[in-house]
C-alpha positions as CSV (number, residue, x, y, z in Angstrom):
1,M,-4.6,-23.9,20.6
2,N,-5.8,-20.4,21.2
3,P,-6.1,-18.7,17.8
4,I,-5.1,-15.2,18.7
5,N,-2.6,-12.9,16.9
6,V,0.8,-11.9,18.4
7,K,0.6,-8.7,20.6
8,G,1.1,-5.6,18.5
9,T,0.0,-7.3,15.2
10,H,-3.4,-7.1,13.6
11,D,-5.4,-8.8,10.9
12,I,-6.3,-6.9,7.8
13,L,-9.9,-8.1,7.3
14,F,-12.4,-7.6,4.4
15,A,-13.7,-4.3,5.7
16,D,-10.2,-2.8,6.2
17,A,-8.7,-4.0,2.9
18,P,-10.2,-1.3,0.7
19,Y,-8.5,1.4,2.8
20,Y,-5.1,-0.2,2.4
21,Q,-5.8,-0.5,-1.3
22,Y,-7.0,3.1,-1.5
23,V,-3.8,4.4,0.1
24,R,-1.6,2.2,-2.0
25,N,-3.3,3.1,-5.3
26,I,-3.0,6.8,-4.7
27,F,0.6,6.6,-3.4
28,S,1.6,4.5,-6.5
29,E,-0.1,6.9,-8.9
30,V,1.6,9.9,-7.4
31,A,4.9,8.0,-7.5
32,S,4.4,7.5,-11.2
33,L,3.7,11.2,-11.7
34,Y,7.0,12.0,-10.1
35,G,9.0,9.4,-12.0
36,Y,9.5,6.9,-9.2
37,S,9.7,3.1,-9.7
38,Y,8.7,0.4,-7.2
39,I,11.3,-1.4,-5.1
40,E,10.9,-4.1,-2.4
41,P,14.0,-5.2,-0.5
42,P,13.7,-8.4,1.7
43,T,11.9,-8.3,5.0
44,L,14.9,-10.0,6.6
45,E,18.4,-8.3,6.4
46,Y,21.7,-8.8,8.2
47,T,21.6,-6.7,11.4
48,D,24.6,-4.6,10.4
49,V,22.5,-3.1,7.6
50,F,20.4,-1.2,10.2
51,I,23.0,-0.6,12.9
52,H,25.5,1.1,10.6
53,S,23.0,3.1,8.6
54,T,20.2,4.0,11.1
55,G,22.7,4.8,13.8
56,E,23.4,3.3,17.2
57,S,21.9,6.3,19.1
58,S,18.5,5.9,17.5
59,D,15.7,4.4,19.6
60,I,15.0,2.0,16.7
61,V,18.4,0.3,17.0
62,R,18.8,0.5,20.7
63,K,15.3,-0.7,21.8
64,E,12.9,-1.6,19.0
65,M,14.5,-4.0,16.5
66,Y,13.4,-7.7,16.2
67,T,16.9,-9.2,16.0
68,F,17.9,-12.9,16.3
69,D,20.6,-15.4,15.2
70,D,19.7,-17.7,12.3
71,K,20.6,-21.4,12.3
72,G,24.0,-20.4,10.9
73,G,24.7,-18.1,13.8
74,R,24.4,-14.9,11.8
75,S,22.6,-12.0,13.3
76,V,19.6,-11.0,11.2
77,T,16.8,-8.4,11.8
78,M,13.3,-7.9,10.6
79,R,13.4,-4.5,8.9
80,P,12.3,-1.7,11.2
81,E,12.3,0.7,8.3
82,F,12.9,0.7,4.6
83,T,15.7,3.2,3.8
84,A,18.6,1.1,4.8
85,G,17.4,-2.0,2.8
86,V,16.6,0.1,-0.2
87,I,20.1,1.7,-0.3
88,R,21.6,-1.8,0.3
89,A,19.6,-3.2,-2.7
90,M,20.7,-0.3,-4.9
91,V,24.4,-1.0,-4.1
92,S,24.1,-4.8,-4.2
93,N,22.5,-4.6,-7.7
94,K,24.7,-1.7,-8.9
95,L,21.6,0.2,-10.0
96,Y,23.6,3.4,-10.0
97,A,25.7,2.0,-12.9
98,T,22.7,0.8,-15.0
99,H,20.1,3.5,-14.5
100,D,20.0,7.3,-14.8
101,L,20.5,9.3,-11.7
102,P,18.9,10.0,-9.4
103,L,17.6,6.6,-8.6
104,K,14.0,7.3,-7.6
105,A,12.3,4.4,-5.8
106,Y,9.1,4.0,-3.8
107,Y,8.0,1.2,-1.5
108,F,4.9,-0.1,0.3
109,G,5.2,-3.0,2.7
110,P,5.5,-4.4,6.3
111,A,8.1,-3.3,8.8
112,Y,8.6,-4.4,12.4
113,R,9.4,-2.5,15.7
114,Y,9.1,-3.6,19.2
115,E,7.3,-0.6,20.7
116,R,4.2,0.0,22.8
117,P,1.1,-0.7,20.6
118,Q,-1.4,2.2,20.4
119,L,-4.0,3.6,18.1
120,G,-2.7,3.4,14.5
121,R,0.7,2.1,15.7
122,Y,1.6,-1.6,15.7
123,R,4.7,-3.8,16.1
124,Q,4.0,-5.0,12.5
125,F,2.9,-2.1,10.4
126,I,2.7,-1.1,6.8
127,Q,5.2,1.6,5.8
128,A,5.1,3.6,2.5
129,G,7.8,5.9,1.4
130,I,10.3,7.1,-1.2
131,E,14.0,7.4,-1.7
132,A,15.7,9.5,-4.4
133,V,19.5,8.7,-4.4
134,G,22.5,9.8,-6.4
135,A,22.0,13.6,-6.9
136,D,22.6,16.5,-4.5
137,S,20.0,19.1,-5.4
138,A,17.8,21.5,-3.6
139,F,15.2,20.9,-6.3
140,L,15.1,17.2,-5.4
141,D,14.8,18.0,-1.7
142,A,11.9,20.3,-2.4
143,E,10.3,17.8,-4.8
144,A,10.2,15.2,-1.9
145,V,8.1,17.7,0.1
146,L,5.8,18.3,-2.8
147,F,5.4,14.6,-3.4
148,A,4.4,14.1,0.3
149,V,1.9,17.0,0.3
150,S,0.4,15.9,-3.0
151,A,-0.1,12.3,-1.9
152,L,-1.7,13.2,1.4
153,G,-3.9,15.9,-0.3
154,I,-5.3,13.4,-2.8
155,M,-5.9,10.9,-0.1
156,G,-8.3,13.5,1.5
157,F,-6.3,15.2,4.3
158,K,-7.2,18.8,4.7
159,G,-5.2,21.7,6.3
160,L,-1.8,20.2,5.7
161,K,1.1,22.0,7.2
162,V,4.8,21.2,6.5
163,K,7.3,21.6,9.4
164,V,10.9,22.0,8.1
165,N,14.3,22.5,9.5
166,S,17.9,22.1,8.4
167,L,20.4,20.0,10.3
168,G,23.2,21.3,8.1
169,G,26.2,19.5,6.9
170,K,28.9,17.8,9.0
171,E,30.6,21.0,10.0
172,S,27.3,22.6,11.2
173,R,26.2,19.5,13.1
174,A,29.6,19.1,14.8
175,A,29.4,22.6,16.1
176,Y,25.8,22.1,17.2
177,R,26.5,18.8,19.0
178,A,29.3,20.5,20.9
179,A,26.9,23.3,22.0
180,L,24.2,20.8,23.0
181,T,26.7,18.8,25.0
182,D,27.7,21.9,26.9
183,F,24.1,22.9,27.5
184,F,22.9,19.5,28.8
185,K,25.9,18.3,30.7
186,D,24.8,20.1,33.9
187,K,21.2,19.1,33.5
188,I,21.5,15.5,32.5
189,D,21.2,14.1,36.0
190,D,17.6,15.3,36.1
191,M,16.7,13.7,32.8
192,C,15.7,10.1,31.8
193,E,18.1,7.3,31.3
194,D,17.6,7.3,27.6
195,C,18.8,10.9,27.5
196,H,22.0,9.9,29.4
197,T,22.8,7.5,26.5
198,R,21.8,10.1,23.9
199,L,24.2,12.6,25.4
200,E,27.0,10.1,24.9
201,L,26.1,8.9,21.4
202,N,24.3,11.8,19.8
203,P,23.0,14.8,21.8
204,L,20.6,15.8,18.9
205,R,18.5,12.8,19.9
206,I,17.7,14.5,23.2
207,L,15.6,17.0,21.3
208,D,13.4,14.1,20.1
209,C,12.8,12.8,23.7
210,K,9.1,12.2,24.5
211,V,9.3,12.6,28.3
212,P,7.5,15.9,29.2
213,H,9.9,16.9,31.9
214,D,12.9,16.5,29.5
215,Q,11.0,18.3,26.8
216,E,10.7,21.3,29.1
217,I,14.4,21.3,29.8
218,A,15.2,21.0,26.1
219,K,13.1,24.1,25.3
220,G,16.1,26.2,26.6
221,A,18.6,24.5,24.4
222,P,20.4,26.4,21.7
223,T,18.8,26.1,18.2
224,L,20.6,24.6,15.3
225,D,20.0,27.6,13.0
226,K,22.6,29.6,14.9
227,Y,25.3,27.0,14.0
228,L,24.6,26.6,10.3
229,T,27.4,27.5,7.9
230,E,26.7,30.1,5.2
231,E,26.6,27.3,2.6
232,D,24.0,25.3,4.6
233,K,21.9,28.5,5.2
234,A,21.9,29.2,1.5
235,R,20.8,25.7,0.6
236,F,18.0,25.8,3.1
237,E,16.8,29.2,1.9
238,K,16.8,27.8,-1.7
239,I,14.5,25.0,-0.6
240,L,12.1,27.3,1.2
241,F,12.1,29.6,-1.9
242,Y,10.9,26.6,-4.1
243,L,8.2,25.7,-1.5
244,N,7.0,29.3,-1.6
245,Q,6.8,29.2,-5.4
246,M,4.6,26.0,-5.1
247,N,2.4,27.7,-2.5
248,V,3.3,25.1,0.2
249,S,2.2,26.1,3.7
250,Y,5.1,25.5,6.0
251,E,6.7,26.6,9.2
252,V,10.4,26.4,10.2
253,D,10.7,24.4,13.4
254,T,14.2,24.6,14.8
255,S,13.5,21.8,17.3
256,L,12.8,19.3,14.5
257,V,15.5,16.7,14.2
258,R,13.8,13.4,13.3
259,G,14.7,10.1,14.9
260,L,17.3,8.6,12.6
261,D,21.0,9.4,12.6
262,Y,21.6,9.5,8.9
263,Y,19.7,12.7,8.3
264,G,21.6,15.9,7.4
265,G,20.4,19.0,5.7
266,L,16.6,19.3,5.1
267,V,14.3,17.4,7.6
268,F,10.6,17.7,7.4
269,E,7.3,16.5,8.7
270,V,3.8,16.9,7.2
271,H,1.1,17.5,9.8
272,G,-2.7,17.3,9.3
273,S,-5.6,18.9,11.1
274,T,-9.2,18.2,11.6
275,S,-12.1,20.3,10.2
276,K,-12.0,22.1,13.6
277,G,-8.4,22.9,13.3
278,E,-7.1,20.3,15.8
279,D,-3.6,19.1,15.1
280,L,-3.5,15.5,14.0
281,G,0.3,15.3,14.5
282,A,2.9,14.2,12.0
283,L,1.4,12.1,9.2
284,L,4.9,11.4,7.7
285,G,8.5,12.6,8.0
286,G,11.7,12.5,6.2
287,G,14.7,14.5,4.9
288,H,18.0,14.7,3.2
289,Y,20.9,12.4,3.9
290,D,24.5,11.9,2.8
291,G,26.9,9.0,3.3
292,L,24.5,6.0,3.2
293,L,25.5,4.8,-0.3
294,S,29.2,4.6,0.6
295,Q,28.5,2.7,3.8
296,F,27.4,-0.2,1.6
297,G,30.3,0.2,-0.8
298,G,28.7,2.5,-3.3
299,P,30.4,5.4,-5.0
300,E,31.2,8.4,-2.8
301,D,30.7,11.0,-5.6
302,I,27.0,10.3,-5.8
303,D,26.4,9.6,-2.1
304,H,23.3,11.8,-1.6
305,G,19.7,11.1,-1.1
306,V,16.3,12.4,0.2
307,G,13.2,10.5,1.2
308,F,10.3,10.2,3.6
309,A,8.2,7.5,5.1
310,M,4.7,7.2,6.6
311,G,2.9,4.6,8.7
312,V,-0.2,3.4,6.7
313,E,-2.2,2.2,9.7
314,R,-2.0,5.7,11.3
315,L,-3.1,7.3,8.0
316,I,-6.1,4.9,7.7
317,A,-7.2,5.5,11.3
318,L,-7.2,9.3,10.7
319,L,-9.0,9.0,7.4
320,K,-11.7,6.9,9.1
321,D,-11.9,9.5,11.9
322,Q,-12.4,12.2,9.3
323,G,-15.3,10.3,7.8
324,L,-13.9,8.5,4.8
325,E,-16.1,5.5,4.1
326,L,-15.0,2.8,1.7
327,P,-17.2,-0.2,0.9
328,E,-15.8,-3.8,1.0
329,S,-14.7,-5.1,-2.3
330,D,-17.7,-4.5,-4.5
331,I,-18.6,-6.2,-7.8
332,D,-20.1,-5.1,-11.1
333,C,-22.4,-8.1,-11.6
334,Y,-24.0,-10.8,-9.6
335,L,-24.9,-13.8,-11.8
336,M,-28.0,-15.7,-10.7
337,P,-28.4,-19.3,-12.0
338,M,-32.1,-20.3,-11.9
339,G,-32.0,-24.1,-11.4
340,E,-29.3,-26.7,-11.2
341,D,-29.1,-27.1,-14.9
342,T,-28.0,-23.5,-15.5
343,F,-25.0,-23.6,-13.2
344,E,-22.5,-24.9,-15.7
345,A,-23.4,-22.3,-18.3
346,C,-23.3,-19.6,-15.7
347,F,-19.9,-20.7,-14.5
348,V,-18.5,-20.4,-18.0
349,L,-20.3,-17.0,-18.6
350,A,-18.9,-15.6,-15.3
351,Q,-15.3,-16.4,-16.4
352,D,-15.9,-14.9,-19.8
353,L,-17.1,-11.7,-18.2
354,R,-14.2,-11.6,-15.8
355,M,-11.8,-11.9,-18.8
356,A,-13.6,-9.0,-20.4
357,G,-12.7,-6.9,-17.4
358,F,-15.9,-7.0,-15.3
359,K,-16.0,-7.9,-11.6
360,V,-18.4,-10.8,-11.3
361,D,-19.5,-13.2,-8.6
362,M,-22.1,-16.0,-8.4
363,P,-23.5,-18.5,-5.9
364,Y,-22.2,-22.1,-5.9
365,K,-25.4,-23.8,-4.9
366,A,-29.0,-23.2,-5.8
367,A,-31.2,-20.8,-3.7
368,K,-34.3,-18.7,-4.0
369,L,-34.2,-15.6,-6.1
370,G,-34.7,-13.4,-3.0
371,S,-31.6,-14.8,-1.4
372,Y,-29.6,-14.1,-4.6
373,F,-30.7,-10.4,-4.5
374,K,-29.7,-10.1,-0.8
375,K,-26.3,-11.5,-1.7
376,A,-26.0,-9.0,-4.6
377,E,-26.9,-6.1,-2.4
378,K,-24.4,-7.2,0.3
379,R,-21.6,-7.4,-2.3
380,G,-22.5,-4.0,-3.7
381,A,-23.4,-5.3,-7.2
382,K,-24.7,-2.8,-9.7
383,V,-26.2,-5.3,-12.1
384,A,-28.0,-8.6,-11.6
385,L,-27.8,-11.2,-14.4
386,I,-30.6,-13.7,-14.1
387,A,-30.1,-16.9,-16.1
388,G,-33.1,-19.2,-16.5
389,E,-33.3,-22.3,-18.7
390,N,-35.5,-20.5,-21.3
391,E,-33.1,-17.5,-21.6
392,L,-30.1,-19.7,-22.0
393,K,-31.8,-21.8,-24.7
394,N,-32.5,-18.5,-26.6
395,D,-28.8,-17.4,-26.0
396,S,-30.0,-14.5,-23.9
397,I,-30.1,-13.4,-20.2
398,Q,-32.1,-11.1,-18.0
399,V,-30.2,-7.9,-17.1
400,K,-31.5,-5.9,-14.1
401,N,-30.1,-2.5,-13.2
402,L,-30.1,-2.7,-9.4
403,A,-30.1,1.1,-9.0
404,T,-33.1,1.8,-11.2
405,Q,-34.8,-1.6,-10.9
406,E,-35.1,-1.7,-14.7
407,Q,-34.9,-5.2,-16.2
408,R,-34.8,-6.4,-19.8
409,E,-33.8,-9.5,-21.8
410,V,-30.5,-9.1,-23.6
411,K,-28.9,-11.4,-26.2
412,L,-25.6,-12.8,-25.0
413,S,-23.9,-11.4,-28.1
414,E,-24.9,-7.9,-26.9
415,L,-24.2,-8.5,-23.2
416,L,-20.7,-6.9,-23.0
417,R,-21.9,-3.7,-24.7
418,T,-25.0,-3.6,-22.5
419,L,-23.0,-3.9,-19.3
420,D,-20.4,-1.4,-20.6
421,D,-23.2,1.1,-21.1
422,L,-24.9,0.4,-17.8
423,L,-21.8,0.6,-15.7
424,S,-20.6,3.7,-17.5
425,E,-23.9,5.4,-16.5
426,D,-23.5,4.3,-12.9
427,E,-19.9,5.4,-12.6
428,P,-19.2,8.9,-14.1
429,E,-16.0,8.9,-12.1
430,H,-13.8,6.0,-13.3
431,H,-11.2,4.2,-11.3
432,C,-8.8,2.7,-13.9
433,G,-5.3,1.5,-13.3
434,C,-3.8,4.5,-15.0
435,G,-5.2,7.1,-12.7
436,G,-8.6,7.8,-14.2
437,H,-10.1,8.6,-10.8
438,H,-8.7,12.1,-11.1
439,H,-11.2,12.7,-13.9
440,E,-14.9,13.4,-13.4
441,D,-16.1,13.8,-17.0
442,G,-15.9,10.1,-17.7
443,H,-12.7,10.6,-19.7
444,C,-10.0,7.9,-19.3
445,C,-6.6,9.5,-18.7
446,C,-5.0,7.0,-21.1
447,E,-7.0,8.0,-24.2
448,D,-3.8,9.1,-25.8
449,D,-2.4,5.6,-25.3
450,H,0.7,7.0,-23.6
451,H,0.6,4.1,-21.1
452,H,0.1,1.5,-23.8
453,E,2.1,-0.1,-26.6
454,E,0.6,0.4,-30.1
455,G,-2.5,-1.8,-30.5
456,Q,-2.7,-2.7,-26.8
457,Q,-6.1,-2.3,-25.2
458,C,-6.8,0.4,-22.7
459,C,-6.5,-0.8,-19.1
460,C,-10.0,0.6,-18.2
461,H,-12.7,-1.7,-19.6
462,H,-15.3,1.2,-19.5
463,H,-13.7,2.8,-22.6
464,E,-13.4,1.8,-26.2
465,E,-9.9,1.4,-27.5
């Protein structure tokens, strides 16, 4: 057997894992700030879930889905994107009847598309995104843009620019489709086969064609803003007003349509740039949609939503390109048993320290002290704990600060406090589960216990309760 992975897939190895965790942690924290809850629909859905929601004219449905019949003869599909599955889950579980509206959900997980693999793009990839469903509000549309810009900014992207457009409501889009059909009908013979199909199914998709020759032809097409109703224009202007109030840098791009048929109203992309001002392209995209909830049997009176999605591999590739360096999973302490007779006591001590909230590792067979220190350095340990027979007989242990090389003997009864002090000195900027990495003064953001029930301990072990 040749142990290679399937074309278009990739292994997330030890050195890459911290980047995925970095993106996920920040995205989750920003989601919490905006009042979003985590949701995860199944990877496998009935094919109709994607055909009826994503749209038959989209490239995803026509060319990119992994679809097959199961043993019962039912057509099923590996999800190519999350929105359809999230909406289906909201309806299946009647979340609109048991939760306040809008339903605000975020997700982070694998999706599958049969497309040409390239840098940062795979056939199995991690997608992160949000959906806010059940309310029709320009505030909610603008908030989705603010969420996107905030998350990317905290991740470290500079020079972000938002591109926005309005596809309008059904009346506006119908008038625009008619104008596009009239424009392209005499030019379609010189365009790609995909555009022939797009003209039949949805001429707006032609504006999203990636063939350079076709893009040049499309530059002469009428723009959608000329066909917006007064109501659609007013809604779009309101969203832009809110973005101006929040000092969001944006530009109106009348050619922006996005690649999925369910969008209507606001559509947007967030673009990044290098330190030299070079455009990195779209880091994420999304927009407003109507009609998805009712397609799955949900109520029509709340059938509105807005969301966005981003490919995590592409983000990570660009973050690395801009110089973000994250170490492999580091540890707080490396425990060094000196002699076979100390292993059992060290094994117990390691577990006690882990339960106290410290990241601890140890060897599982005896070696020389120099070898232990090499392992500690490789693991990024901050403290070495050296356990000899004499120390353990005296209920003590040698504690060495690997940054300063200072070493002293500490009673086991004082070890937790000693480690707490040492690690607090090493890490003035804390990374606790409730978002403490935003604080540089050593202050835990949950000191008011707003994340905790009364009497429950703080989630960051560096702080006293």
